TORVEX-829894 format. One record per residue: residue in one letter; x, y, z of N, C-alpha, C, O in turn. Coordinates in pm, whole numbers, plus 50000, padded with zeros to 5 digits. Example, Ala and Ser with C-alpha at 12.3 -4.5 7.8 and 13.67 -1.06 7.14 Angstrom:
a | 51319 | 49431 | 50780 | 51230 | 49550 | 50780 | 51320 | 49670 | 50780 | 51424 | 49668 | 50846
s | 51285 | 49775 | 50708 | 51367 | 49894 | 50714 | 51290 | 50003 | 50787 | 51341 | 50114 | 50804
This chain:
m | 50085 | 49880 | 50000 | 50000 | 50000 | 50000 | 50088 | 50124 | 50000 | 50185 | 50132 | 50076
t | 50055 | 50222 | 49915 | 50132 | 50345 | 49910 | 50108 | 50427 | 50035 | 49992 | 50450 | 50070
p | 50212 | 50473 | 50104 | 50191 | 50552 | 50225 | 50123 | 50684 | 50194 | 50142 | 50741 | 50087
a | 50043 | 50734 | 50289 | 49972 | 50860 | 50269 | 50071 | 50975 | 50259 | 50172 | 50979 | 50330
a | 50041 | 51067 | 50169 | 50123 | 51187 | 50157 | 50099 | 51274 | 50280 | 49993 | 51266 | 50343
v | 50195 | 51357 | 50314 | 50186 | 51441 | 50433 | 50162 | 51586 | 50391 | 50235 | 51642 | 50309
a | 50057 | 51646 | 50448 | 50024 | 51784 | 50416 | 50111 | 51880 | 50497 | 50146 | 51852 | 50612
r | 50144 | 51992 | 50437 | 50223 | 52096 | 50504 | 50133 | 52213 | 50537 | 50060 | 52262 | 50451
s | 50138 | 52259 | 50663 | 50057 | 52374 | 50705 | 50115 | 52503 | 50650 | 50236 | 52527 | 50658
v | 50028 | 52586 | 50595 | 50069 | 52716 | 50544 | 49965 | 52818 | 50588 | 49862 | 52782 | 50643
r | 49994 | 52946 | 50563 | 49900 | 53052 | 50596 | 49860 | 53128 | 50471 | 49941 | 53149 | 50380
v | 49734 | 53169 | 50467 | 49686 | 53259 | 50363 | 49680 | 53397 | 50426 | 49597 | 53421 | 50514
e | 49765 | 53488 | 50382 | 49771 | 53622 | 50439 | 49776 | 53723 | 50325 | 49882 | 53772 | 50288
r | 49658 | 53752 | 50270 | 49649 | 53844 | 50157 | 49525 | 53930 | 50170 | 49418 | 53882 | 50209
a | 49540 | 54056 | 50138 | 49427 | 54150 | 50134 | 49343 | 54144 | 50261 | 49220 | 54142 | 50255
g | 49408 | 54140 | 50376 | 49338 | 54138 | 50503 | 49282 | 54003 | 50543 | 49217 | 53991 | 50646
c | 49307 | 53901 | 50462 | 49257 | 53766 | 50491 | 49369 | 53684 | 50555 | 49475 | 53667 | 50495
e | 49345 | 53633 | 50675 | 49445 | 53551 | 50743 | 49378 | 53423 | 50792 | 49308 | 53422 | 50894
v | 49400 | 53315 | 50718 | 49344 | 53184 | 50755 | 49450 | 53078 | 50730 | 49551 | 53103 | 50664
s | 49426 | 52959 | 50784 | 49521 | 52850 | 50767 | 49486 | 52765 | 50646 | 49372 | 52766 | 50599
a | 49583 | 52692 | 50598 | 49565 | 52605 | 50482 | 49658 | 52485 | 50497 | 49755 | 52487 | 50573
l | 49626 | 52381 | 50421 | 49710 | 52261 | 50416 | 49746 | 52234 | 50271 | 49659 | 52216 | 50186
l | 49875 | 52230 | 50243 | 49923 | 52201 | 50109 | 49971 | 52057 | 50104 | 50063 | 52018 | 50176
l | 49907 | 51977 | 50019 | 49946 | 51838 | 50001 | 49995 | 51824 | 49857 | 49915 | 51821 | 49763
r | 50126 | 51815 | 49841 | 50185 | 51810 | 49708 | 50262 | 51680 | 49691 | 50371 | 51664 | 49746
p | 50206 | 51587 | 49614 | 50274 | 51458 | 49594 | 50390 | 51472 | 49497 | 50398 | 51569 | 49421
a | 50480 | 51377 | 49500 | 50591 | 51375 | 49405 | 50534 | 51363 | 49264 | 50442 | 51285 | 49239
g | 50589 | 51441 | 49173 | 50544 | 51436 | 49034 | 50409 | 51500 | 49012 | 50341 | 51467 | 48914
a | 50368 | 51591 | 49100 | 50238 | 51658 | 49085 | 50225 | 51723 | 48948 | 50320 | 51782 | 48897
r | 50106 | 51710 | 48889 | 50084 | 51766 | 48756 | 49982 | 51879 | 48756 | 49958 | 51941 | 48652
a | 49921 | 51907 | 48871 | 49825 | 52016 | 48884 | 49803 | 52042 | 49032 | 49844 | 51963 | 49117
c | 49736 | 52155 | 49063 | 49704 | 52188 | 49202 | 49558 | 52233 | 49209 | 49508 | 52303 | 49120
f | 49490 | 52193 | 49316 | 49348 | 52222 | 49337 | 49334 | 52306 | 49463 | 49361 | 52256 | 49573
a | 49291 | 52433 | 49450 | 49258 | 52518 | 49565 | 49121 | 52473 | 49614 | 49020 | 52499 | 49549
f | 49116 | 52405 | 49728 | 49004 | 52322 | 49772 | 48939 | 52381 | 49897 | 48996 | 52374 | 50006
a | 48819 | 52438 | 49881 | 48747 | 52500 | 49993 | 48653 | 52398 | 50058 | 48602 | 52308 | 49992
h | 48632 | 52413 | 50187 | 48545 | 52321 | 50261 | 48397 | 52361 | 50250 | 48364 | 52469 | 50200
g | 48311 | 52273 | 50298 | 48168 | 52300 | 50301 | 48129 | 52383 | 50422 | 48215 | 52419 | 50503
a | 48000 | 52414 | 50434 | 47954 | 52507 | 50537 | 47979 | 52456 | 50679 | 48012 | 52535 | 50768
g | 47964 | 52325 | 50702 | 47969 | 52275 | 50839 | 48095 | 52204 | 50880 | 48104 | 52157 | 50993
v | 48193 | 52194 | 50791 | 48316 | 52121 | 50824 | 48438 | 52200 | 50779 | 48429 | 52285 | 50690
g | 48551 | 52173 | 50842 | 48674 | 52242 | 50807 | 48766 | 52157 | 50721 | 48726 | 52052 | 50669
i | 48888 | 52203 | 50705 | 48981 | 52139 | 50613 | 49034 | 52004 | 50663 | 49093 | 51929 | 50585
r | 49014 | 51973 | 50792 | 49061 | 51846 | 50845 | 48950 | 51741 | 50854 | 48970 | 51633 | 50911
h | 48835 | 51772 | 50799 | 48725 | 51675 | 50799 | 48770 | 51550 | 50723 | 48842 | 51561 | 50624
p | 48727 | 51430 | 50767 | 48771 | 51307 | 50702 | 48747 | 51303 | 50551 | 48829 | 51249 | 50477
f | 48636 | 51360 | 50503 | 48612 | 51359 | 50359 | 48713 | 51448 | 50287 | 48765 | 51409 | 50182
m | 48741 | 51564 | 50342 | 48840 | 51654 | 50281 | 48976 | 51587 | 50276 | 49048 | 51597 | 50177
e | 49012 | 51520 | 50385 | 49141 | 51451 | 50391 | 49145 | 51335 | 50293 | 49244 | 51317 | 50221
a | 49037 | 51256 | 50289 | 49034 | 51139 | 50202 | 49042 | 51178 | 50055 | 49115 | 51116 | 49978
l | 48966 | 51281 | 50016 | 48970 | 51321 | 49875 | 49105 | 51382 | 49841 | 49155 | 51363 | 49730
s | 49164 | 51455 | 49932 | 49297 | 51511 | 49907 | 49400 | 51400 | 49888 | 49485 | 51408 | 49799
q | 49393 | 51297 | 49972 | 49484 | 51184 | 49956 | 49457 | 51110 | 49825 | 49551 | 51066 | 49757
g | 49329 | 51096 | 49790 | 49295 | 51032 | 49664 | 49348 | 51108 | 49545 | 49399 | 51048 | 49450
l | 49337 | 51239 | 49548 | 49391 | 51322 | 49440 | 49543 | 51313 | 49435 | 49602 | 51312 | 49328
a | 49606 | 51308 | 49552 | 49752 | 51296 | 49556 | 49797 | 51168 | 49487 | 49899 | 51166 | 49419
a | 49720 | 51061 | 49505 | 49754 | 50934 | 49439 | 49746 | 50945 | 49287 | 49807 | 50868 | 49214
h | 49668 | 51044 | 49241 | 49656 | 51070 | 49097 | 49741 | 51192 | 49056 | 49721 | 51251 | 48949
r | 49835 | 51228 | 49143 | 49932 | 51334 | 49115 | 49869 | 51473 | 49101 | 49914 | 51555 | 49022
v | 49764 | 51496 | 49179 | 49705 | 51630 | 49188 | 49727 | 51682 | 49329 | 49679 | 51622 | 49426
a | 49798 | 51792 | 49342 | 49820 | 51856 | 49472 | 49692 | 51927 | 49517 | 49610 | 51967 | 49434
t | 49676 | 51942 | 49647 | 49561 | 52015 | 49699 | 49607 | 52124 | 49795 | 49703 | 52106 | 49870
f | 49536 | 52236 | 49791 | 49560 | 52348 | 49880 | 49427 | 52371 | 49952 | 49343 | 52449 | 49908
r | 49411 | 52300 | 50066 | 49287 | 52311 | 50144 | 49295 | 52434 | 50234 | 49393 | 52453 | 50306
y | 49192 | 52517 | 50229 | 49197 | 52639 | 50311 | 49067 | 52661 | 50388 | 48959 | 52620 | 50345
q | 49081 | 52727 | 50502 | 48969 | 52757 | 50588 | 48902 | 52889 | 50547 | 48966 | 52977 | 50491
f | 48775 | 52901 | 50577 | 48709 | 53031 | 50576 | 48724 | 53090 | 50716 | 48738 | 53014 | 50813
p | 48720 | 53222 | 50730 | 48746 | 53284 | 50860 | 48657 | 53233 | 50974 | 48706 | 53213 | 51085
y | 48528 | 53213 | 50948 | 48440 | 53169 | 51058 | 48481 | 53034 | 51113 | 48475 | 53011 | 51234
m | 48524 | 52944 | 51025 | 48567 | 52812 | 51069 | 48700 | 52824 | 51145 | 48725 | 52752 | 51241
e | 48783 | 52913 | 51099 | 48911 | 52938 | 51166 | 48889 | 52984 | 51310 | 48968 | 52953 | 51400
q | 48780 | 53060 | 51330 | 48749 | 53116 | 51462 | 48663 | 53023 | 51547 | 48624 | 53059 | 51658
g | 48634 | 52904 | 51496 | 48557 | 52808 | 51572 | 48408 | 52829 | 51569 | 48335 | 52771 | 51649
s | 48360 | 52912 | 51476 | 48217 | 52939 | 51465 | 48153 | 52841 | 51368 | 48221 | 52787 | 51281
r | 48024 | 52820 | 51382 | 47949 | 52735 | 51289 | 47868 | 52820 | 51190 | 47805 | 52766 | 51099
r | 47870 | 52950 | 51209 | 47791 | 53038 | 51123 | 47879 | 53097 | 51014 | 47974 | 53169 | 51045
p | 47850 | 53067 | 50888 | 47935 | 53119 | 50779 | 47946 | 53270 | 50777 | 47854 | 53341 | 50819
d | 48058 | 53318 | 50730 | 48083 | 53461 | 50718 | 47987 | 53523 | 50617 | 47927 | 53451 | 50536
p | 47971 | 53655 | 50619 | 47895 | 53723 | 50514 | 47957 | 53691 | 50378 | 48078 | 53668 | 50367
q | 47874 | 53690 | 50276 | 47922 | 53650 | 50144 | 48044 | 53728 | 50096 | 48135 | 53667 | 50039
p | 48051 | 53861 | 50114 | 48171 | 53933 | 50068 | 48300 | 53880 | 50131 | 48404 | 53878 | 50065
v | 48293 | 53836 | 50257 | 48411 | 53781 | 50324 | 48447 | 53646 | 50263 | 48565 | 53617 | 50240
l | 48347 | 53564 | 50237 | 48372 | 53433 | 50176 | 48436 | 53448 | 50038 | 48530 | 53377 | 50004
l | 48383 | 53541 | 49959 | 48436 | 53560 | 49824 | 48578 | 53616 | 49827 | 48663 | 53576 | 49746
a | 48605 | 53707 | 49919 | 48740 | 53761 | 49931 | 48838 | 53651 | 49972 | 48953 | 53650 | 49928
t | 48792 | 53558 | 50057 | 48877 | 53447 | 50099 | 48907 | 53355 | 49982 | 49020 | 53307 | 49968
v | 48807 | 53329 | 49898 | 48829 | 53247 | 49778 | 48940 | 53309 | 49692 | 49030 | 53239 | 49648
r | 48931 | 53439 | 49670 | 49032 | 53506 | 49586 | 49170 | 53502 | 49650 | 49270 | 53477 | 49583
a | 49175 | 53527 | 49780 | 49304 | 53526 | 49850 | 49365 | 53386 | 49847 | 49486 | 53371 | 49828
a | 49282 | 53285 | 49867 | 49332 | 53147 | 49868 | 49378 | 53104 | 49729 | 49480 | 53036 | 49716
a | 49305 | 53143 | 49626 | 49347 | 53108 | 49490 | 49482 | 53170 | 49458 | 49567 | 53107 | 49396
a | 49502 | 53295 | 49502 | 49631 | 53361 | 49480 | 49742 | 53293 | 49559 | 49853 | 53276 | 49509
a | 49712 | 53254 | 49683 | 49812 | 53187 | 49765 | 49846 | 53049 | 49707 | 49962 | 53008 | 49707
a | 49744 | 52978 | 49659 | 49769 | 52847 | 49598 | 49853 | 52862 | 49472 | 49941 | 52780 | 49446
r | 49826 | 52966 | 49395 | 49904 | 52989 | 49273 | 50051 | 53015 | 49308 | 50141 | 52969 | 49237
a | 50075 | 53089 | 49415 | 50212 | 53118 | 49457 | 50282 | 52991 | 49507 | 50401 | 52972 | 49482
e | 50207 | 52905 | 49577 | 50266 | 52782 | 49628 | 50288 | 52680 | 49516 | 50390 | 52611 | 49513
a | 50191 | 52672 | 49424 | 50199 | 52572 | 49317 | 50299 | 52610 | 49211 | 50355 | 52525 | 49143
q | 50321 | 52741 | 49197 | 50417 | 52795 | 49100 | 50388 | 52745 | 48959 | 50297 | 52795 | 48894
e | 50464 | 52648 | 48912 | 50452 | 52609 | 48771 | 50334 | 52516 | 48743 | 50306 | 52488 | 48627
l | 50264 | 52467 | 48845 | 50157 | 52371 | 48823 | 50029 | 52439 | 48772 | 49995 | 52548 | 48818
p | 49959 | 52376 | 48678 | 49827 | 52426 | 48639 | 49736 | 52429 | 48762 | 49741 | 52339 | 48845
l | 49654 | 52533 | 48774 | 49573 | 52553 | 48893 | 49424 | 52544 | 48862 | 49377 | 52603 | 48765
v | 49350 | 52468 | 48945 | 49205 | 52470 | 48942 | 49158 | 52508 | 49083 | 49235 | 52499 | 49179
a | 49034 | 52549 | 49095 | 48979 | 52589 | 49224 | 48840 | 52530 | 49238 | 48785 | 52473 | 49144
g | 48784 | 52543 | 49357 | 48650 | 52492 | 49382 | 48638 | 52442 | 49523 | 48706 | 52490 | 49613
g | 48549 | 52344 | 49544 | 48536 | 52294 | 49679 | 48412 | 52210 | 49700 | 48335 | 52183 | 49608
k | 48397 | 52171 | 49825 | 48283 | 52090 | 49868 | 48165 | 52182 | 49896 | 48177 | 52277 | 49973
s | 48051 | 52154 | 49835 | 47925 | 52222 | 49863 | 47940 | 52374 | 49862 | 47967 | 52433 | 49757
m | 47923 | 52439 | 49978 | 47931 | 52584 | 49985 | 48063 | 52637 | 49932 | 48066 | 52742 | 49867
g | 48173 | 52567 | 49960 | 48303 | 52614 | 49913 | 48311 | 52621 | 49763 | 48371 | 52713 | 49708
g | 48250 | 52524 | 49695 | 48246 | 52527 | 49550 | 48156 | 52638 | 49499 | 48190 | 52708 | 49404
r | 48041 | 52652 | 49563 | 47947 | 52758 | 49521 | 48010 | 52896 | 49537 | 47995 | 52981 | 49450
m | 48081 | 52919 | 49648 | 48145 | 53050 | 49668 | 48253 | 53073 | 49562 | 48276 | 53187 | 49520
t | 48320 | 52965 | 49520 | 48422 | 52980 | 49416 | 48359 | 53024 | 49285 | 48412 | 53112 | 49217
t | 48245 | 52965 | 49250 | 48179 | 53008 | 49126 | 48122 | 53148 | 49138 | 48123 | 53224 | 49041
l | 48073 | 53184 | 49255 | 48023 | 53321 | 49274 | 48135 | 53422 | 49256 | 48117 | 53526 | 49193
a | 48252 | 53391 | 49312 | 48367 | 53481 | 49295 | 48405 | 53490 | 49148 | 48430 | 53599 | 49097
a | 48409 | 53376 | 49080 | 48447 | 53374 | 48939 | 48343 | 53440 | 48851 | 48377 | 53487 | 48742
s | 48217 | 53445 | 48895 | 48114 | 53511 | 48815 | 48129 | 53663 | 48818 | 48084 | 53732 | 48727
e | 48193 | 53713 | 48924 | 48217 | 53857 | 48935 | 48339 | 53899 | 48854 | 48338 | 54004 | 48789
a | 48443 | 53817 | 48857 | 48566 | 53842 | 48780 | 48646 | 53713 | 48780 | 48649 | 53643 | 48881
p | 48710 | 53679 | 48669 | 48787 | 53554 | 48663 | 48891 | 53546 | 48775 | 48951 | 53646 | 48813
l | 48911 | 53426 | 48826 | 49014 | 53402 | 48926 | 49147 | 53385 | 48853 | 49164 | 53291 | 48775
e | 49239 | 53474 | 48877 | 49365 | 53476 | 48801 | 49438 | 53343 | 48808 | 49461 | 53289 | 48916
g | 49473 | 53291 | 48692 | 49550 | 53169 | 48685 | 49471 | 53040 | 48700 | 49527 | 52932 | 48684
v | 49341 | 53050 | 48731 | 49259 | 52931 | 48753 | 49202 | 52883 | 48619 | 49132 | 52957 | 48550
r | 49233 | 52759 | 48583 | 49193 | 52705 | 48453 | 49056 | 52640 | 48455 | 48993 | 52627 | 48350
g | 49008 | 52599 | 48571 | 48879 | 52532 | 48579 | 48831 | 52528 | 48723 | 48908 | 52555 | 48816
i | 48704 | 52495 | 48742 | 48643 | 52493 | 48875 | 48579 | 52357 | 48899 | 48503 | 52308 | 48815
v | 48610 | 52298 | 49014 | 48559 | 52166 | 49051 | 48455 | 52182 | 49162 | 48486 | 52235 | 49269
l | 48332 | 52136 | 49136 | 48223 | 52148 | 49232 | 48191 | 52009 | 49288 | 48137 | 51924 | 49218
v | 48226 | 51988 | 49414 | 48206 | 51858 | 49478 | 48074 | 51861 | 49556 | 48073 | 51892 | 49675
g | 47966 | 51830 | 49488 | 47835 | 51838 | 49551 | 47784 | 51981 | 49551 | 47775 | 52043 | 49658
f | 47750 | 52034 | 49434 | 47699 | 52172 | 49427 | 47564 | 52180 | 49497 | 47474 | 52103 | 49465
p | 47547 | 52273 | 49594 | 47421 | 52284 | 49668 | 47318 | 52367 | 49591 | 47312 | 52489 | 49607
l | 47240 | 52302 | 49509 | 47147 | 52372 | 49421 | 47034 | 52438 | 49499 | 46983 | 52541 | 49458
h | 46996 | 52378 | 49612 | 46894 | 52438 | 49698 | 46927 | 52406 | 49843 | 46994 | 52306 | 49871
g | 46881 | 52488 | 49935 | 46917 | 52473 | 50076 | 46844 | 52359 | 50145 | 46750 | 52301 | 50091
v | 46890 | 52328 | 50265 | 46827 | 52223 | 50346 | 46682 | 52262 | 50376 | 46655 | 52372 | 50425
g | 46591 | 52172 | 50347 | 46450 | 52198 | 50376 | 46381 | 52291 | 50279 | 46263 | 52320 | 50295
m | 46453 | 52337 | 50178 | 46394 | 52428 | 50080 | 46344 | 52349 | 49960 | 46399 | 52243 | 49928
p | 46240 | 52398 | 49894 | 46192 | 52327 | 49774 | 46295 | 52332 | 49663 | 46371 | 52429 | 49654
p | 46301 | 52230 | 49579 | 46397 | 52229 | 49469 | 46380 | 52350 | 49378 | 46268 | 52393 | 49349
g | 46492 | 52404 | 49335 | 46492 | 52520 | 49246 | 46631 | 52541 | 49190 | 46726 | 52472 | 49228
t | 46644 | 52636 | 49100 | 46773 | 52661 | 49036 | 46825 | 52803 | 49057 | 46919 | 52846 | 48991
e | 46763 | 52877 | 49151 | 46806 | 53015 | 49172 | 46953 | 53024 | 49209 | 47022 | 53118 | 49168
r | 47002 | 52928 | 49286 | 47142 | 52931 | 49329 | 47240 | 52908 | 49213 | 47361 | 52928 | 49228
a | 47188 | 52867 | 49100 | 47275 | 52837 | 48986 | 47273 | 52948 | 48881 | 47343 | 52938 | 48781
q | 47195 | 53050 | 48902 | 47180 | 53153 | 48799 | 47310 | 53222 | 48765 | 47333 | 53260 | 48650
h | 47396 | 53240 | 48864 | 47523 | 53310 | 48841 | 47620 | 53229 | 48756 | 47716 | 53285 | 48701
l | 47597 | 53098 | 48743 | 47691 | 53014 | 48669 | 47702 | 53055 | 48523 | 47804 | 53029 | 48459
a | 47600 | 53118 | 48470 | 47604 | 53164 | 48331 | 47713 | 53267 | 48310 | 47759 | 53287 | 48197
s | 47755 | 53334 | 48418 | 47858 | 53438 | 48409 | 47998 | 53386 | 48439 | 48094 | 53463 | 48442
v | 48011 | 53255 | 48462 | 48142 | 53195 | 48490 | 48203 | 53150 | 48358 | 48146 | 53065 | 48288
a | 48317 | 53205 | 48324 | 48380 | 53173 | 48195 | 48459 | 53043 | 48198 | 48477 | 52979 | 48095
a | 48507 | 53004 | 48316 | 48594 | 52886 | 48326 | 48516 | 52757 | 48311 | 48397 | 52754 | 48344
p | 48578 | 52651 | 48261 | 48514 | 52519 | 48258 | 48483 | 52473 | 48399 | 48557 | 52503 | 48493
m | 48372 | 52400 | 48414 | 48329 | 52353 | 48546 | 48301 | 52204 | 48545 | 48238 | 52153 | 48453
l | 48349 | 52134 | 48648 | 48320 | 51993 | 48667 | 48226 | 51980 | 48786 | 48260 | 52022 | 48897
f | 48108 | 51922 | 48764 | 48010 | 51900 | 48870 | 48011 | 51752 | 48907 | 47986 | 51666 | 48823
l | 48039 | 51724 | 49033 | 48037 | 51588 | 49088 | 47914 | 51578 | 49177 | 47909 | 51640 | 49283
q | 47815 | 51500 | 49136 | 47688 | 51498 | 49207 | 47642 | 51355 | 49234 | 47659 | 51267 | 49149
g | 47585 | 51332 | 49352 | 47531 | 51202 | 49388 | 47384 | 51193 | 49353 | 47313 | 51293 | 49352
t | 47338 | 51071 | 49326 | 47197 | 51053 | 49289 | 47103 | 51071 | 49409 | 46984 | 51093 | 49390
r | 47157 | 51063 | 49532 | 47073 | 51079 | 49651 | 47099 | 51212 | 49722 | 47068 | 51227 | 49840
d | 47155 | 51308 | 49653 | 47187 | 51437 | 49712 | 47059 | 51518 | 49732 | 46995 | 51559 | 49634
r | 47022 | 51542 | 49857 | 46899 | 51615 | 49887 | 46912 | 51766 | 49865 | 46814 | 51839 | 49873
l | 47033 | 51811 | 49838 | 47054 | 51954 | 49812 | 47069 | 51983 | 49663 | 47101 | 52095 | 49624
a | 47045 | 51883 | 49581 | 47057 | 51905 | 49436 | 46973 | 51802 | 49362 | 47019 | 51690 | 49336
d | 46850 | 51840 | 49328 | 46767 | 51753 | 49247 | 46841 | 51723 | 49117 | 46879 | 51814 | 49044
l | 46863 | 51596 | 49088 | 46950 | 51558 | 48978 | 46896 | 51603 | 48842 | 46974 | 51645 | 48756
e | 46766 | 51595 | 48823 | 46712 | 51640 | 48694 | 46729 | 51790 | 48676 | 46757 | 51835 | 48565
l | 46713 | 51867 | 48783 | 46738 | 52010 | 48775 | 46886 | 52036 | 48747 | 46921 | 52126 | 48670
m | 46972 | 51957 | 48810 | 47116 | 51973 | 48789 | 47154 | 51941 | 48645 | 47239 | 52008 | 48586
r | 47092 | 51841 | 48589 | 47118 | 51809 | 48448 | 47077 | 51926 | 48359 | 47148 | 51959 | 48264
g | 46965 | 51988 | 48391 | 46919 | 52102 | 48312 | 47013 | 52220 | 48323 | 47041 | 52287 | 48223
v | 47063 | 52246 | 48443 | 47159 | 52354 | 48464 | 47283 | 52332 | 48380 | 47330 | 52423 | 48311
c | 47336 | 52211 | 48386 | 47458 | 52181 | 48311 | 47435 | 52187 | 48161 | 47522 | 52234 | 48086
a | 47320 | 52141 | 48116 | 47288 | 52148 | 47973 | 47285 | 52294 | 47928 | 47329 | 52326 | 47817
g | 47232 | 52381 | 48012 | 47225 | 52522 | 47977 | 47360 | 52589 | 47970 | 47376 | 52692 | 47903
l | 47459 | 52533 | 48038 | 47594 | 52590 | 48037 | 47675 | 52542 | 47917 | 47783 | 52595 | 47889
g | 47624 | 52444 | 47847 | 47692 | 52396 | 47727 | 47826 | 52330 | 47756 | 47840 | 52257 | 47854
a | 47923 | 52358 | 47670 | 48053 | 52291 | 47678 | 48131 | 52330 | 47803 | 48228 | 52262 | 47837
r | 48092 | 52437 | 47871 | 48165 | 52477 | 47993 | 48142 | 52380 | 48108 | 48223 | 52375 | 48200
a | 48033 | 52303 | 48105 | 47997 | 52217 | 48218 | 48015 | 52069 | 48185 | 47974 | 52022 | 48079
t | 48076 | 51998 | 48278 | 48084 | 51852 | 48273 | 48018 | 51798 | 48399 | 48056 | 51837 | 48509
l | 47920 | 51711 | 48384 | 47850 | 51653 | 48498 | 47888 | 51506 | 48512 | 47872 | 51428 | 48419
h | 47938 | 51471 | 48631 | 47966 | 51331 | 48662 | 47875 | 51289 | 48777 | 47879 | 51349 | 48884
v | 47795 | 51188 | 48754 | 47698 | 51142 | 48853 | 47750 | 51018 | 48924 | 47793 | 50922 | 48861
v | 47746 | 51022 | 49057 | 47791 | 50909 | 49139 | 47668 | 50834 | 49189 | 47594 | 50885 | 49273
d | 47648 | 50716 | 49139 | 47529 | 50638 | 49171 | 47522 | 50603 | 49319 | 47617 | 50547 | 49375
g | 47410 | 50637 | 49382 | 47386 | 50601 | 49521 | 47441 | 50697 | 49624 | 47412 | 50682 | 49743
a | 47519 | 50796 | 49582 | 47584 | 50886 | 49678 | 47490 | 50996 | 49725 | 47410 | 51048 | 49648
d | 47501 | 51032 | 49853 | 47426 | 51145 | 49907 | 47512 | 51271 | 49902 | 47616 | 51272 | 49835
h | 47471 | 51377 | 49971 | 47546 | 51503 | 49963 | 47687 | 51491 | 50019 | 47778 | 51561 | 49975
g | 47705 | 51402 | 50115 | 47838 | 51378 | 50172 | 47915 | 51269 | 50100 | 48024 | 51232 | 50142
f | 47858 | 51218 | 49991 | 47915 | 51110 | 49909 | 47928 | 50979 | 49985 | 48020 | 50900 | 49962
h | 47833 | 50957 | 50076 | 47819 | 50827 | 50139 | 47724 | 50743 | 50053 | 47631 | 50797 | 49992
v | 47747 | 50613 | 50050 | 47661 | 50523 | 49972 | 47607 | 50413 | 50062 | 47676 | 50369 | 50155
p | 47485 | 50367 | 50037 | 47428 | 50258 | 50118 | 47506 | 50128 | 50098 | 47566 | 50106 | 49992
k | 47504 | 50043 | 50197 | 47575 | 49915 | 50188 | 47521 | 49829 | 50075 | 47593 | 49748 | 50017
r | 47392 | 49847 | 50045 | 47331 | 49763 | 49941 | 47391 | 49787 | 49803 | 47373 | 49706 | 49712
t | 47464 | 49897 | 49786 | 47527 | 49925 | 49657 | 47647 | 49835 | 49632 | 47693 | 49820 | 49518
g | 47697 | 49775 | 49740 | 47815 | 49690 | 49725 | 47945 | 49768 | 49720 | 48051 | 49712 | 49697
r | 47935 | 49900 | 49742 | 48055 | 49983 | 49741 | 48068 | 50052 | 49877 | 47970 | 50069 | 49949
g | 48191 | 50092 | 49909 | 48216 | 50167 | 50030 | 48254 | 50310 | 49998 | 48274 | 50345 | 49882
d | 48263 | 50393 | 50102 | 48297 | 50533 | 50081 | 48434 | 50550 | 50016 | 48454 | 50642 | 49937
a | 48528 | 50461 | 50049 | 48662 | 50471 | 49991 | 48658 | 50454 | 49840 | 48733 | 50520 | 49767
e | 48573 | 50366 | 49793 | 48561 | 50346 | 49648 | 48500 | 50469 | 49580 | 48538 | 50504 | 49469
v | 48406 | 50533 | 49648 | 48346 | 50655 | 49594 | 48450 | 50765 | 49587 | 48459 | 50836 | 49487
v | 48529 | 50781 | 49692 | 48633 | 50883 | 49693 | 48733 | 50858 | 49580 | 48778 | 50952 | 49514
e | 48768 | 50733 | 49558 | 48859 | 50701 | 49448 | 48798 | 50740 | 49314 | 48868 | 50791 | 49226
e | 48669 | 50716 | 49297 | 48601 | 50757 | 49174 | 48607 | 50909 | 49156 | 48638 | 50958 | 49048
l | 48578 | 50982 | 49263 | 48583 | 51128 | 49256 | 48723 | 51176 | 49220 | 48739 | 51266 | 49138
a | 48824 | 51117 | 49283 | 48962 | 51157 | 49259 | 49003 | 51128 | 49115 | 49066 | 51211 | 49049
r | 48969 | 51010 | 49067 | 49007 | 50971 | 48931 | 48939 | 51061 | 48827 | 49004 | 51109 | 48734
v | 48809 | 51082 | 48844 | 48737 | 51165 | 48748 | 48790 | 51308 | 48749 | 48808 | 51369 | 48644
t | 48816 | 51360 | 48869 | 48869 | 51496 | 48879 | 49007 | 51508 | 48814 | 49032 | 51600 | 48737
a | 49094 | 51414 | 48844 | 49229 | 51416 | 48788 | 49227 | 51406 | 48636 | 49302 | 51476 | 48568
d | 49140 | 51321 | 48582 | 49131 | 51307 | 48436 | 49077 | 51436 | 48373 | 49124 | 51479 | 48268
w | 48978 | 51496 | 48438 | 48920 | 51621 | 48385 | 49024 | 51734 | 48388 | 49037 | 51810 | 48291
v | 49097 | 51745 | 48497 | 49199 | 51848 | 48509 | 49307 | 51828 | 48402 | 49353 | 51925 | 48340
a | 49348 | 51703 | 48381 | 49453 | 51675 | 48283 | 49409 | 51713 | 48141 | 49493 | 51744 | 48057
a | 49278 | 51712 | 48116 | 49228 | 51742 | 47981 | 49207 | 51890 | 47958 | 49180 | 51931 | 47845
l | 49219 | 51972 | 48061 | 49200 | 52117 | 48045 | 49312 | 52176 | 47960 | 49427 | 52133 | 47969
k | 49278 | 52271 | 47879 | 49376 | 52339 | 47794 | 49447 | 52449 | 47872 | 49533 | 52517 | 47818
């Protein structure tokens, strides 16, 4: 078994933004992913760690970074302008750390959505594509809708959507329609049986580790194909 890669702690200190990050750069890395966490978990959550290790096995480095509220131990997300400024600061910091590596950005759930919101306002410098790991199309307990996806039409970068068939925050048929409307900019990969956290029922015959490997492989292949 290949030993797990070891992440290095770094700081994001740009434009008034000071948060921590973890850089996991495997030998022979061919790209770097600025990877934001979801609303309720930080960069050390087991899913964030597992997917980062999975990507490392496919020679994709990850730059996992915190949002300020999570850094401060709060469960309440920062105001949107703070979240978007953090996305920009982290993308710039990842670009400086990755140096010659092609850079993509995105994240889990809210982290991915904030990345697209930032990119819809102005392109993220040096970012070739955006990876959305469980895009939250509608909120918890809210009726299905596509209002949260309206800004995606203003995102110029290619986008990879990784969505589970049991994701209660993203009606799959609505998600298919959103991606179809984006044309060639959007790639949708559906994970059979996965929920919003990419857990799968035992009856599927697969475990979470196999799902993470699928996510890592698909992401690495998509990143490698970017121009």
